Steps between C-alpha positions, in 0.01 A plus 500: 500500500292206612483418867722186472567289806835346582583215726722564801700273733202363688262274306151628433616854581495753217584867464337709229647774287281752677639392840851549364405850390350575843815376666724713287293818561452437871832356623726669252330839507788661692729439202279699268490232229374607161223303324772354265711382795202346670418319171857380481486366861164328438625348167803342659299369795259339259771356270682329788199442728651694789275609788583849636281440809748232604801724418587273204537816290550870575649806344739783592504828306813714480561854362257725323423627152709346221722350764223309673551124517261230623658186638256203531645241734410180680610330817739210514238278676301499180764290330493247779121478485498456122765227524305304754181541300665333198569180703845491344698631794694241703659741745762776493792626713720806521858536608738787547867557416741784561469787745413872532644796685335823610632850449378865494519688174386834359262475202353764274128530480276706270290763681128481467396653170849456350636831636854405571644224717608443859737254687363249748699267731368141499609168624544254215593131468754370262656163436495176301189355656296273270188292535446173310149356462455134411155397369385145459239426239317168492527476128877549478787279602745780587420796726494857375767730654530877486750722681424871573773743600451776758702760315268468192175568692581688819341840543618777726203510724417402857345165438784372282764628742328349801385167355735420209462120515124512521468736204747306286312177573171659383665598172635147462160345557335734245753452223548130572139406475440723199780329314428149627139523388522718185177389339294565805675802647709658226403864436345555840562839665836530687511527879594837647818354636618430136469862396811700565478857644640653180218344302250680728680841487320692226588849617672704224855601566444852372207730471371510140558827301230721373485321171446164677237659721308602189530145365379362833197729491409384151545139618246537778236616251533188290294182571654201679505146352172325498414234753463224243853559385626419856312174493654391168848586625494268802405192296783251551560374148807502282305653210373791723847576626647496145222729373555746791875511445448542124256790545736663756810479273293635205407802714848586607625463142261770395671755720856360455529430872793282613434236768815604675416875499400681813139492406539128435563393857153356534531352145805315622299355793240386251771306304615341824146403601430369152819297489425349849161393376319712756170624360408696816803723502486530125142625531578750771802658326349487152184675610704785666746537219248501208293768686814706570635478141159565338447815699855638493553447128135517380538160336189330363538124477239381251 
């Protein structure tokens, strides 16, 4: 790859591709990112001109082996900065409706490594709380409004249970600005607050049997997708998304795999991401699923 430079928020300030690589290897070293994951992170940072040194983009890795998932996320402040930079923002406001109540419940958690489960007592918030964001654009007569509901985004963790209004407002800001400025912000990485806990839980419910262990061993010996493939996937064009989805459906047809089958859970997410016109999620799930299917069923997609 050439050492391309990208502009960041501050004028006359640039960050090179090599600096992005150094950042990923230095600041993300504790997550043991693979070369492919680092390339994915760098590709998205370049595509959307996000500066990791200003916490405009960062990643969180979950699980291991075939269950490993890399979430690339951004902060809600990035949407505010982008909107102000466009000189189209004429102000915004948020308001709340409904209420919440706190109670203690027992939840089941997977043990580390997937070896059984255990029960844990936690305090959770429930209720009909909602947050509405109203955004005023200089080039539109009517304001944009979006309502976000607590029950759809709440996570059973300490920060959501202690600061439910604050967390819900962050989600409303992220989704609101992304939808109000689709040309400028559509397809950007989600904020961590928008990602539900169940989307992060990649621990298998059961230990794989001997046959699956053998398949997994064979999988580890096979090469991973090339870096240039990741760069093509994140291009935000209708033609690219259609081509990706066409290649994916052709692959699963070769093995007779049903999108609703157990092995098709990730495939189902791809369909959702594709239908919601989100190239980033499509890229993430497509990459993982094609690698999984190719290795498990020894499919060669020419």
